[in-house]
C-alpha positions in Angstrom: -91.1 -74.9 75.6 -89.0 -78.0 76.3 -85.2 -77.6 76.6 -82.8 -79.5 74.3 -82.1 -82.0 77.1 -85.7 -82.6 77.7 -86.4 -83.3 74.0 -83.4 -85.6 73.9 -84.6 -87.5 76.9 -88.1 -87.9 75.3 -86.5 -89.2 72.1 -84.4 -91.7 74.1 -87.6 -92.9 75.7 -89.2 -93.4 72.3 -86.0 -95.2 71.1 -86.1 -97.5 74.0 -89.8 -98.4 73.3 -89.0 -98.9 69.7 -86.1 -101.2 70.5 -88.4 -103.3 72.7 -90.9 -103.5 69.9 -93.5 -101.5 71.9 -94.3 -98.7 69.4 -98.0 -98.1 68.8 -99.6 -97.3 65.5 -100.5 -93.9 66.9 -96.9 -93.2 67.7 -95.7 -94.3 64.2 -98.3 -92.2 62.5 -97.5 -89.2 64.7 -93.8 -89.4 64.0 -94.5 -89.7 60.2 -96.7 -86.6 60.4 -94.1 -84.6 62.4 -91.4 -85.4 59.8 -93.8 -84.6 56.9 -94.6 -81.2 58.6 -90.9 -80.5 59.1 -90.2 -81.3 55.4 -93.0 -78.9 54.3 -91.6 -76.1 56.5 -88.0 -76.7 55.2 -89.2 -76.7 51.6 -91.1 -73.4 52.1 -88.0 -71.8 53.8 -85.8 -73.0 51.0 -88.1 -71.5 48.4 -88.3 -68.2 50.1 -84.5 -68.0 50.5 -84.0 -69.1 46.9 -86.1 -66.1 45.8 -83.8 -63.7 47.8 -80.7 -65.4 46.4 -82.0 -65.1 42.8 -82.5 -61.3 43.3 -78.8 -60.9 44.2 -77.6 -63.2 41.5 -79.5 -61.2 38.9 -78.4 -57.8 40.2 -74.7 -58.8 40.4 -74.7 -61.3 37.5 -73.0 -64.0 39.6 -74.2 -67.4 41.0 -74.4 -67.6 44.8 -71.8 -70.3 45.3 -69.2 -68.3 43.3 -70.2 -65.1 45.1 -69.8 -66.8 48.5 -66.4 -68.2 47.6 -65.2 -64.8 46.5 -66.8 -63.0 49.4 -65.1 -65.4 51.9 -61.8 -64.9 50.1 -62.1 -61.1 50.7 -62.3 -60.3 47.0 -65.6 -58.4 47.1 -65.4 -56.1 50.1 -67.9 -55.7 52.9 -70.8 -53.9 51.2 -74.0 -54.4 53.1 -75.6 -56.2 50.1 -72.7 -58.7 50.2 -73.1 -59.3 53.9 -76.8 -59.8 53.4 -76.3 -62.1 50.4 -73.7 -64.1 52.4 -76.3 -64.5 55.2 -78.9 -65.7 52.8 -76.5 -68.2 51.2 -75.5 -69.6 54.6 -79.2 -69.9 55.5 -79.8 -71.7 52.2 -77.1 -74.2 52.9 -78.4 -74.8 56.3 -82.0 -75.4 55.2 -80.8 -77.6 52.3 -78.8 -79.8 54.8 -81.8 -80.0 57.1 -84.1 -81.0 54.2 -81.6 -83.6 53.1 -81.6 -85.1 56.5 -85.3 -85.1 56.8 -85.8 -86.6 53.3 -83.2 -89.3 53.7 -84.7 -90.4 57.1 -88.3 -90.2 55.8 -87.4 -92.6 53.0 -85.7 -95.2 55.2 
């Protein structure tokens, strides 16, 4: 598996080719497919995490954003359910941010 630096170098090469107007149709199609694949993965992850969040929201009769704010403020204690819920909420935020980036860049 490539390291972060190797991937960044490969992306720089592609950027250089693009800036020179030397991007092939195969490359353009490949990049579009990669982004579409990443979007599909992020949507699936978001749906799975949302299911987990909904279970906590139903059990504790509280929306996740409110829970997270109260949990971070120390109002709810450190029950294992709350730690797990907090982790799922953080994962949800991260996946939604990733999806937003992918979707905004794929529509450009």
